[in-house]
N, C-alpha and C positions, 0 to 999 in steps of 0.2 A: 554510624547512626544518623548523622546529619545529612549524608547523601541519601539515605533511605527516606528520611522525612521529606526532602526536597522532591524526590521522585514520586512518593505516594501522594503528597499534597497536590503537586502539579497534575498527577493523573486524575485524582478525584475532581479537581477544579475544572479541568478541561472536559471531562465527561458531563459535568453539569452545564457547562456553556454549550456543548454540542447538542444537548437535549433541548435547548431553547432556540436553536437555529433552524428555521423552517427550510432553508435551502439545503443545509446539511442533512436533515432528516429525509428530504425528498431524494437526495443523492444516494443515501444509504438504504432506503426502503423501497422506493418506487422504481428508480432507475435499474437496479439489478433484475427486477421482475420483467421489465421491458426487454432488457438484453437477453434474458433467459428465453423469453417467448420467441423472439426472433431467431435465436440460435437453435431452439428446438425444432422449429419449422424447417430451418435450413438442413439440419442434420437428419430429420425424420425422412426427408425426401430421398436420402441415400439408402435407406432400408437396410442398414447393416447393424448387426447385434452390438450393443454396448455403446453406440455412438451418442445416444441421448444422455447417458451419464457422463460421457466425455464432454459433451456440450454444456451440461449443467455445471461441472467443475470449472470449465473455462469461463462461463458467464459469471459464476460466483466470484472468481478471482478478478474479473474485470471490475466488479463492484468493490472488492477490497482495495484494488489499486486506485480507483477513482476516489474513494473515501480517503485513503491515505494521502493522495496527491493534493486534493482540494483542501483537506484539513491542514496539511503542512503549509501550503501557501496562505490559507485563510487565517491561521493563528498569528502569522507575522503581520499580515495586512490589517487584521482586526486590532492588534495592539498598536499598530502605527496610527490607525484612525482614532483610537482612544488616547493616544499620547503616552502610552505606557511602555513602548518599545525602548525608549531611552533609559527608563528605570531598570529594565531587564539587562541592558548592556552595562549599566553602571553598577549592577549588583556584584557582591564579592564572588559568588560562584561563577564558574565558567559558563559562558552563554550556551554552550552545547549541553551542559548539565541542566540548565534552566529549561530548555525546550525539549529535552529527552522525554520527560513524562508526557508532554503534549503529543509528541509523535506516537508514542506507545498507545495513548488513549485513542488517537485517530484510527490506528490500525486495529485496535481491539473492537472499536465500534464497527469497523468494516467486516468483522467476522460475521455480523448479522447478515451481510449481503450474501455470503456463501450459504449460510443456513437457510435463508429465505429462498434462495434459488433452488436448493435441493428439495425443500418442502413444497414449493410451487410446482416443480417438475414432477414430484411424486403424486400430488393431489390432482393436478390438471392433465398431465401428459402420461402418467403411469410409469415414470422412470424407475427402474428397479434399483433399490438402494442396498444391494448386496456387495459388500466390499471384500476383496480378496484377502487383504491384510488389515482388518479393522483396528487393531492396536497400533500398527504403524501409521495408519491414517490419523488417529488421535494424537500421535506424536508429531507427525509432519504438519498438521494444521497450525498449532500454536507457533511452531518454529518458523513456518512461512510467514505468518502474520507479524511476528516480532521482527523478522528480517525486513519485511516491507516497511514497517514503522521506522527502522533504523535507516533504510534508504531514504525515506521521507525526511529524516533529520538532515541528511546531506543536502537534499534539495531545499530545505528550509533555510539553510545557511546562505544560499544564493539569493533568497527572497529578502534577506536583510539588506542587501545592497540594491536589489532591483525593486523599485517602488511598485511597479505594476505586476505584483505577484500573481494575481488572478489570470492575467493574460498569459503568463508563462505556464501556469498550471494547465490551461486549455491546450497550449502547444505541446506539452509533454504527454498528454493522456493517450492519444491514439498511437503514436510511434511505439510506446512501450507495449501496448496491447499486441501490436503486430510483431515486434521483435521478440516478444516472449512466447509467442505461439499459444495464446490463451484460447483462441477459437479454432484456428487451423494450424497445421504442422509448419514448423519453420523450414522444413525441407523444400518447400516451394519458393522460398525467398532466395535472392541472389547469394552466392557463396560468400561475398565480402561482408554480409550481415552477420555471419555466424559468430565472430568474436564479440560483436556487440551483444548478441543474445547471451553469450556465456558470462558476461559481466553483470547481467540483470538478475537480481534475486527472484522476481516473478517467474522467470524461465525455469529455474531449478525447482522452485516451489510447486509449480503446476505439474512438473514431471514427477516429483515425489508424491503428490496427491493422486495423480492419475495412476501411477504404478501401484500405490497402496490400494486403490479402489478397483482397478481393472486387472492387476497382476503385472509383475515386473520387479526389477531391482529398485529398492527404495533407499538403501543406505547411501549410495553414491550421490544422488541428487540432494538427499537430506544433509549430508556433510557439506556439499557445495553451498547450499542456502545458508547454513549456519556460519560457514567461513565468510561468505559475503556479508552477512549481518555483522560479524565481528569487525570485518574490514571497514564497513560503513561507519560504525561508531568511532573507530580510530580516525578515519578520514574527516568525520564531521568536526572533531575537536580542532583540527588544523584549519578546515575551511571556515568554521565560525570565527576563529581568531583572525584569519586573513580578511574575510569580508567585513568583519567588525572594524578592522583597521582602515579598510578602504572607505567604508561608509562614514567613518568619522572624518577622514581626510577630505572627502568630497561633500560632507554635510548633507547626506541623503537619508539620515535616520528619520527625521521628522517630515511631515508633509508640507510644512510652511517654513 
């Protein structure tokens, strides 16, 4: 019950903080619509059936990943600016457990990006929202979002050690988009990038969503994204402990 209270309290608190951040609201509301518009015009020029929904799902996932990434880096940086990061490190619960609800709240907020993209595509570009497996789509969506949130938890552990978390967030945004195949297929990438794609939850998440929407096997990608999510939460407990130790040894927790 104490773990549940920590997760629930942190989840609600972070949702309230995100609602007051102008930058985060722009990232989760305006940016996905811009990405979707660009992707729609690119894919519409191909003139193939189903490509607009393919682009809509990819652009929406781009928004989910951006929200998760900037939220993960931002929650550490914001607490460092406020001088509360040291309190979180010194608290009795594990640091990974302290920041787990924050990462889940970031990813949950990012679901709006996908919903906004689909609505925007439907109203402005006439994207057909006829899903081949609607129930599997409803199952794959929260599984993908939660898995991305847990991946953000692993990234957040590195931000504990690295003071310039926002710069690192900018560095990781586009490579993950490309390696995950959110807009174009990973088949056009060099062969050595395939193992990198297989280790990324967004890669399997977008496969599960697209197969559920356009047709194809859903259970394989869905199992992969859930497995990577569980692996991320296990890895995060070790990385948080390791980077917490390094940040204490190097005295990099505080800004001064």
